LOTIKE-144761 format. One line per 8 residues: number of its first residue (from 1); their letters; for each residue x, y, z of C-alpha. Coordinates in Angstrom, 1 decimal, padded with zeros to 4 digits, m for minus. Example, Ala and Ser with C-alpha at 12.3 -4.5 7.8 and 13.67 -1.06 7.14 Angstrom:
! residues 2
1 = AS = 012.3:m004.5:007.8 ~ 013.7:m001.1:007.1
//
This chain:
! residues 341
1 = MQLTLTAI = 328.4:042.2:054.4 ~ 329.5:039.9:057.5 ~ 326.8:039.3:060.2 ~ 327.3:038.7:063.7 ~ 325.0:036.6:065.6 ~ 325.6:037.3:069.2 ~ 323.2:034.6:071.7 ~ 323.1:035.6:075.6
9 = SAIAGDSE = 322.1:034.2:078.3 ~ 321.7:034.9:082.2 ~ 320.6:032.6:085.2 ~ 318.2:035.2:086.0 ~ 316.4:038.3:084.4 ~ 313.3:040.0:083.3 ~ 312.1:039.8:079.8 ~ 310.3:043.0:079.5
17 = SARGRIEE = 313.0:045.1:081.1 ~ 315.2:043.4:078.8 ~ 313.2:043.9:075.9 ~ 313.0:047.6:076.1 ~ 316.4:048.4:076.2 ~ 316.8:046.2:073.0 ~ 314.1:048.0:071.5 ~ 316.1:051.2:072.3
25 = ALAKGDIL = 319.1:050.0:070.3 ~ 317.4:048.8:067.8 ~ 315.5:052.3:067.2 ~ 319.0:053.8:066.9 ~ 320.4:051.2:064.6 ~ 322.8:049.3:067.0 ~ 321.6:046.1:066.0 ~ 319.3:044.8:063.0
33 = DAQVRTLG = 316.8:042.8:064.9 ~ 316.7:040.7:067.8 ~ 314.8:037.8:070.2 ~ 314.5:038.1:073.5 ~ 313.0:034.7:075.6 ~ 312.3:034.0:079.0 ~ 314.9:031.1:079.6 ~ 313.7:029.0:082.7
41 = EGLWMLFT = 314.3:031.6:085.5 ~ 316.7:033.8:083.4 ~ 316.6:035.4:079.9 ~ 317.9:034.1:076.5 ~ 318.3:036.8:073.8 ~ 319.8:037.0:070.4 ~ 321.3:039.7:068.1 ~ 322.5:040.1:064.5
49 = HTQGERSP = 324.4:043.4:064.1 ~ 327.7:044.1:062.0 ~ 330.3:045.1:064.6 ~ 331.8:041.6:064.8 ~ 332.4:039.7:067.4 ~ 333.1:040.6:071.0 ~ 332.0:043.9:070.2 ~ 332.3:046.2:073.4
57 = SIHQLAWE = 329.1:047.7:072.6 ~ 327.1:044.8:072.1 ~ 328.4:043.2:075.3 ~ 327.3:046.6:077.2 ~ 324.0:046.3:075.5 ~ 323.3:042.7:077.0 ~ 324.7:043.9:080.2 ~ 322.2:046.8:080.4
65 = AIEIGAPE = 319.3:044.4:079.0 ~ 320.0:041.8:082.4 ~ 320.9:044.2:084.8 ~ 317.8:046.0:084.2 ~ 315.7:043.8:085.9 ~ 318.5:041.2:087.6 ~ 321.3:042.7:088.6 ~ 321.9:040.0:091.0
73 = ALATKDFP = 322.7:037.7:088.0 ~ 325.8:039.4:087.6 ~ 329.2:038.6:088.7 ~ 330.7:042.2:088.7 ~ 328.7:045.3:089.8 ~ 330.1:047.4:086.7 ~ 330.4:046.5:083.3 ~ 334.0:045.2:082.7
81 = GQLDGSGI = 334.5:046.1:079.1 ~ 333.7:042.5:077.7 ~ 331.5:039.8:079.3 ~ 334.0:037.3:080.3 ~ 333.5:036.3:084.2 ~ 330.6:038.6:084.6 ~ 327.8:035.9:085.1 ~ 326.5:036.0:081.8
89 = SCCELSIY = 327.0:033.3:079.0 ~ 327.8:034.3:075.9 ~ 328.5:032.7:072.0 ~ 329.2:034.8:068.7 ~ 329.1:033.5:065.0 ~ 330.0:035.8:062.3 ~ 329.1:035.0:059.1 ~ 328.3:035.5:055.1
97 = ERPHESLI = 325.0:035.3:055.0 ~ 323.7:032.6:052.0 ~ 320.5:033.2:050.3 ~ 319.1:029.9:052.6 ~ 320.6:030.6:056.1 ~ 319.1:028.2:058.5 ~ 321.0:027.7:062.0 ~ 320.1:026.6:065.0
105 = AFAGVSTA = 320.2:028.3:068.3 ~ 320.2:026.0:071.7 ~ 320.5:026.5:075.3 ~ 321.0:024.9:078.1 ~ 319.5:025.2:081.3 ~ 320.9:024.8:084.7 ~ 323.6:022.9:083.9 ~ 327.3:023.7:082.8
113 = TGSFNLPL = 329.8:024.8:080.2 ~ 330.6:022.1:078.3 ~ 327.5:020.3:078.2 ~ 327.6:021.0:074.5 ~ 330.8:019.1:073.7 ~ 328.7:015.4:073.0 ~ 326.3:016.9:070.6 ~ 329.1:018.9:068.5
121 = YRIFADPF = 331.0:015.7:068.1 ~ 328.3:013.9:067.0 ~ 326.8:016.8:064.8 ~ 329.9:017.3:063.0 ~ 332.4:014.5:063.5 ~ 330.2:010.9:063.8 ~ 328.5:009.5:060.9 ~ 326.1:006.9:063.5
129 = NTSGLILS = 324.5:010.7:063.7 ~ 325.3:012.4:060.6 ~ 324.9:010.6:057.6 ~ 326.4:013.3:055.5 ~ 330.0:013.0:056.7 ~ 329.6:009.9:054.3 ~ 327.6:011.2:051.6 ~ 328.3:015.0:051.2
137 = ESLGKGSL = 331.7:015.6:049.9 ~ 331.9:018.8:051.6 ~ 331.1:017.5:055.0 ~ 333.2:014.2:053.9 ~ 336.5:016.4:054.4 ~ 336.3:016.6:058.2 ~ 336.4:019.9:060.3 ~ 338.6:021.9:062.7
145 = FEVHDSLE = 337.5:021.9:066.6 ~ 338.8:024.7:068.7 ~ 338.7:023.3:071.9 ~ 340.3:025.5:075.3 ~ 341.4:024.2:078.3 ~ 339.5:026.3:081.1 ~ 341.3:025.5:084.0 ~ 345.3:027.1:081.9
153 = QRKAIFTL = 343.2:028.9:080.1 ~ 344.5:028.2:076.7 ~ 343.4:026.4:073.9 ~ 343.9:023.8:070.8 ~ 342.8:023.0:067.0 ~ 342.1:019.8:066.4 ~ 341.8:018.5:062.8 ~ 339.3:016.0:062.0
161 = PEELYGML = 338.9:012.9:061.2 ~ 342.9:012.7:061.6 ~ 343.2:013.4:065.4 ~ 339.5:012.4:066.4 ~ 340.9:010.2:069.1 ~ 343.6:012.8:070.1 ~ 340.5:015.3:071.0 ~ 338.1:012.5:072.1
169 = AHIGSPGR = 340.4:011.9:075.0 ~ 340.0:015.8:075.3 ~ 336.7:016.7:075.3 ~ 335.6:013.7:077.2 ~ 336.2:015.6:080.3 ~ 334.0:018.7:079.7 ~ 334.3:020.0:083.1 ~ 338.3:021.2:082.0
177 = FVVHRVIP = 338.0:021.0:078.2 ~ 335.2:022.9:076.5 ~ 334.7:022.9:072.1 ~ 334.3:026.1:071.3 ~ 334.1:026.8:067.5 ~ 333.6:023.9:064.8 ~ 335.5:025.4:061.6 ~ 334.2:022.6:058.1
185 = RATNNSAA = 337.8:022.1:056.1 ~ 335.5:022.7:052.9 ~ 334.6:026.0:053.6 ~ 337.0:027.1:056.7 ~ 334.1:029.4:057.9 ~ 332.3:028.7:061.3 ~ 329.8:026.4:061.3 ~ 328.9:026.0:065.1
193 = VASIDRLL = 330.0:028.0:068.3 ~ 329.5:027.1:072.3 ~ 329.8:029.8:075.4 ~ 332.7:028.8:077.0 ~ 331.8:030.9:079.8 ~ 331.9:029.7:083.5 ~ 330.0:030.6:086.4 ~ 333.1:030.0:089.1
201 = ELPGMAGH = 333.7:033.3:090.5 ~ 330.0:033.0:091.9 ~ 330.1:030.1:094.5 ~ 328.2:027.0:093.8 ~ 327.0:027.9:090.0 ~ 329.7:026.0:088.1 ~ 326.6:023.5:087.0 ~ 323.8:025.8:087.5
209 = QHPLAIVR = 324.7:028.1:083.9 ~ 323.1:028.5:080.9 ~ 325.4:027.2:078.3 ~ 324.4:028.5:074.8 ~ 325.2:027.0:071.5 ~ 324.7:028.2:067.6 ~ 324.7:025.7:065.0 ~ 324.2:027.0:060.8
217 = CDGGLPTV = 322.7:023.9:059.0 ~ 321.8:022.8:055.9 ~ 324.1:023.8:052.3 ~ 326.5:021.5:052.8 ~ 326.5:021.2:056.7 ~ 324.6:019.1:058.8 ~ 320.7:019.3:058.0 ~ 318.4:020.9:061.1
225 = GEAIEPFA = 317.6:016.8:061.3 ~ 321.7:015.8:061.9 ~ 321.9:018.8:064.1 ~ 319.3:018.3:066.6 ~ 319.4:013.6:066.4 ~ 322.0:014.1:069.5 ~ 319.5:014.9:072.0 ~ 317.6:012.2:071.3
233 = VPSLVEGF = 319.5:010.2:073.8 ~ 319.9:012.2:077.1 ~ 323.6:012.4:077.7 ~ 324.7:012.8:081.6 ~ 325.5:016.5:082.2 ~ 326.3:018.5:085.6 ~ 323.3:020.3:087.4 ~ 320.4:019.6:089.6
241 = ARASHLGP = 320.3:020.5:093.3 ~ 323.3:023.2:094.0 ~ 324.6:022.7:090.5 ~ 326.4:019.4:092.6 ~ 325.1:016.6:090.6 ~ 324.9:014.5:087.8 ~ 322.2:014.2:085.7 ~ 320.2:013.0:082.4
249 = WMPVALTD = 320.0:016.5:080.2 ~ 316.3:016.4:079.1 ~ 315.5:018.2:075.9 ~ 312.6:020.0:075.7 ~ 309.8:022.5:074.3 ~ 310.7:026.0:075.6 ~ 307.5:026.4:077.7 ~ 309.1:023.4:079.9
257 = ASPARFDG = 312.4:024.8:080.3 ~ 311.9:025.3:084.3 ~ 313.5:022.9:085.9 ~ 311.4:021.9:088.9 ~ 312.3:017.9:090.6 ~ 315.6:018.2:092.8 ~ 316.0:021.6:090.5 ~ 316.5:019.0:087.8
265 = PPRVVSLN = 316.8:017.1:085.5 ~ 318.8:019.6:083.5 ~ 317.4:021.3:080.3 ~ 318.2:021.8:076.8 ~ 316.0:023.9:074.2 ~ 316.3:024.6:070.4 ~ 315.0:027.0:067.9 ~ 315.5:026.9:063.8
273 = IEVSLGKL = 315.9:030.2:062.8 ~ 316.2:031.5:059.1 ~ 318.5:034.6:058.8 ~ 317.5:037.2:055.8 ~ 319.7:040.0:055.1 ~ 320.4:040.1:058.8 ~ 316.6:039.7:059.9 ~ 315.7:036.8:062.3
281 = HDSRDLFD = 312.5:035.1:061.1 ~ 310.1:031.5:061.9 ~ 311.8:030.6:064.8 ~ 310.7:027.1:065.2 ~ 310.7:025.6:068.7 ~ 312.3:022.0:067.8 ~ 311.9:020.4:070.8 ~ 308.4:020.6:071.1
289 = DPSFDGAR = 307.9:017.7:068.5 ~ 306.4:014.0:069.9 ~ 309.3:012.9:068.8 ~ 311.6:013.8:071.4 ~ 309.0:011.8:073.6 ~ 311.3:008.7:074.2 ~ 314.3:011.1:074.9 ~ 312.2:012.8:078.0
297 = EEANRLAD = 310.5:009.3:079.2 ~ 314.6:008.4:079.3 ~ 315.9:011.4:080.7 ~ 312.9:010.5:083.6 ~ 314.1:007.0:083.9 ~ 317.7:007.8:084.2 ~ 316.8:011.0:087.2 ~ 315.4:008.2:088.9
305 = IMRSHGPF = 318.5:005.9:088.8 ~ 320.7:009.0:089.4 ~ 318.6:010.1:092.3 ~ 318.5:006.5:094.1 ~ 322.1:007.1:094.7 ~ 321.9:009.8:097.0 ~ 324.8:011.5:098.2 ~ 327.1:008.9:096.6
313 = EPHRLPFT = 328.9:009.5:093.6 ~ 328.2:009.5:090.4 ~ 325.3:011.5:091.7 ~ 327.0:013.9:093.4 ~ 330.0:014.9:091.9 ~ 333.2:014.4:093.1 ~ 334.5:017.3:095.6 ~ 337.6:019.2:094.7
321 = DDELDELP = 340.3:019.8:097.8 ~ 338.9:022.8:098.5 ~ 335.7:022.1:098.3 ~ 336.4:019.3:100.6 ~ 338.2:021.8:103.3 ~ 334.8:024.4:102.6 ~ 331.9:021.9:103.8 ~ 329.8:023.2:106.2
329 = PPTAHDSS = 329.7:021.4:109.9 ~ 329.0:018.6:110.8 ~ 330.0:017.5:107.7 ~ 333.5:019.5:108.1 ~ 336.3:018.0:107.1 ~ 338.3:017.7:110.2 ~ 342.0:016.6:109.5 ~ 342.1:016.4:113.1
337 = RWVDT = 340.6:013.1:112.9 ~ 342.7:011.2:110.0 ~ 345.6:009.6:111.0 ~ 348.7:008.4:108.6 ~ 348.5:004.8:107.4
//
């Protein structure tokens, strides 16, 4: 039986209202199992079902669960048939369940789509992070990375390790190029997926999303420890106040996923979940661990350094031409004061 895992997040929502709608779907047999959690000020949901990826009925269920408690989190008034452009982040992974199916569900808080580019590269392509790339025959065969160009609405497949440098040249620009799927060449089955939805329809929301990722672990894939190792050193991602700054990505326990200081630093949480016969078991909060205290201290130190830049880049993200033209008074870009040189 092919099983599909669907992860959903929204920047606002009421977990109790959502849980009620999900329980109705469970009672009807529309889904096999579900977990609903509060994520910062929003929602994080994980479903298992047999309806495949991009199922309209599953997407409508997610839409309704969020609409009940937080219609303001949705970019459109009516369900558009799919979650694309709706203001909801979604990633889905279809698998044939293994006897021991271990996976990690990741969620970013107040950051941008593309933030998982660097971690996914390190998990599946960097032997300094994942020793299995040199110790495991299956991992050593490399992986296919599906990368989406969010500007041109197109995608490309990079074959690693042969095309590593070409891929890095693209995914090093996460504001445009986003790793969506990783497929180990030994199995030709998806081992990881990340959301590619952007909230560009909502003004000022590009860096204020809850991007998602799911990574399968063990059994010829990276171990749980290898999959969370990239977060031991905080990377710089979009987020902070008005979703228009660069700041460190702090790994935290789920209970600490509500940014405060300058609406940051951006957060990332992770849950290790065991799947058996379509049921979700043993959710372990992986970043609720003192071994990540150093990463949190480093993130705070980096936040101090970035905040000291105030309105200067690289802390403030560069303006696009449109954003420059839309600045309010008195900072508005007045073309009449500029003369040719």
